[in-house]
N, C-alpha and C positions, 0 to 999 in steps of 0.2 A: 920179699921182705923190705917195709918201709926202712926211712931213717928212722922215724919217730920211737919204731921197738927195737931198738940195735941193745938197750938197755936189758930189757925181758929176754930176748935170746940171751945173752949175755951170762943171766938167771938161772937158765935150764942146763943142767946137767943130760951131758948125752951118752948112754951105757950100751956100749957095744956088743951083739950077740945076747942079750936078752931082752924076752923069757929063752929067747932060740935064736942057732946061729944065722946070721944073715940081717937079724932086725936089729937095728938101734933104737933102745926105749928111751924116751923124751921123759924126763923125770922133773916133775915141779917141785919136789922138795927142799932142793935150793933154792927156787922162787921165793917158796911161801917161807923161807928161813931170814928171806933178804927184804928188813922191813918199807924199802923204799921200793923195792919191785914188786911186794905183795900188795901194797898202796897202790900204785900206779896200775896194778892190773885188773883190783877191783875196781879201780874208778873210771879205768877205760871198758871194762865192761857195762857198766852201771850210766854210765854220761848218755850215751842213746836214748836213754828210757825218764831219764829223770823230768819232774816235772809228771810224767806218764802215771793214767791209775793202772798200778799193777798189785793184784791180792794178791797172788802168790809166785813164792821162786820154786822150784823143782828141781833138788841138785841129786845127781847119779852118784849110785857110792863108789867110792868112800872119797875121794877128793872132789869131787862136784857140793861134799857135805860143807867142805872148806868155803870154797869158792861161793859155794851157795847163798851158805849161813851170813856172809858179810855182805853178797849184793842184795840179800832178806831185808837186812838191815837199812844200808845206806837207802834203799828203797821204801822204808817203812811197810814193808812187804811179809806175810806170812812167811814158814817156811813148811816143803813137804820133801820129805824123807823117801826117796825111792832106790829100794835095796834089792838084794839077790833073796832069793824065796827064804821062808821060816825064819828072818830075821826082825820080823817087825810083830808085836806082841797083843796087836786087837784085831778083828774083822777085815780083811785085804782082799783087795783087788790082785789079780796076777795076770801075767803076760809071758809064754814061750817066746823066745827067739834065737836068731843061728850064731853059732861061733864058729871059728875057724872046723873045729873037730868036734860039732855036735850041737846039743842044741841046752839051754841053761834058759829060766826063770826069773823075772823081779815081779815086784809087787809093792804095792802102796797101799797103808790103811783106807781103807770105802770110804770113811766120811771126812779125807784130807781136801778135797776139792767140792765146792757147790758148784755144778753147772751155771755157766755162762762166764764162772770166773778166770780172768787175764792172767795167765802163769808166762816164765819165763824158763826155759829149762837149761840149766846150769851142769856143765863138767869140764875137765881141766885139759882134755882133748878129742878129735873126733878123727879117726881113721877111717876104718868100714862104713860106720854107723849104724852097726845093727843094735847098739845098746842103743840110742839117742833114739833111734829109729824105734824099738819096743817104748822106751819110755815116752815117747811123744803119743803113742796110738793107744797106749794105759792111758794117759791125763783124756783124750781126745774121748774114749770110750766112757771115761768119768764126765764128760759135760765141758774141760777145761778148754777155753780159746786160747789158744798156745801162739801170745805175740814174738817169739821169738826163741831160737835154741842159741846159745852163748859158750864157747869156748874161749882158755888160751890159747893154744895149740890145733893148729890144721894140719893132718900129712893130703894133701890133694889129691894126692895117686893114686889114693886108696878108695876115694870117690865117696865117702862119707856126706862129705858137704854136698853134692847133687843129689845124692839120695836123699837128705831131709826137705832142697828145695824142691823136688818131683812133688813130694808132699804140698807144696806150697808153703813151705815156713820159712820164716826170715832167718837166714843163718849169720851170726858175727863172730866173728876168730878173730886173735890180735898177731897172731905169729905163725906162720908157715914153715913146714920144714919138707924139702924133697926127699923123697926116699920113704924107706919105712924102715 
């Protein structure tokens, strides 16, 4: 962990044995509730792309909506929600992805992306990378040019960052925690 992010690390709550024994859940709701930490996280996610033409921010349900909306505002970009299946009211495109114990699907509106648009994917945390990988594949399938995938937290031992980098996607994270 870099010294400059100690304030962010201290604003993230660790919840042991959630959602199951042996897992330490990294809860950013405490970061979101701290005005300085929230602003710092958004500013640091935005900074590398300031002055760059970004058309859309794609936020992954649910915390990616909060962070992604703020990032989109700061970059004067549009916002695209990527949601669990059945939650969007208009014509959608869908992709299946693997979970630890099964398969799920996520979707976005078919008209949310115009081919060639420059998009940044935003979520709170990258662990195994399954959700982020599916979101990136869905966006690419619709013609998006993915500039980067940005997260507040990385759990490097779980390999998600590497999975996205192996797809040729630039990954930006602010803090990392060992273990899971």
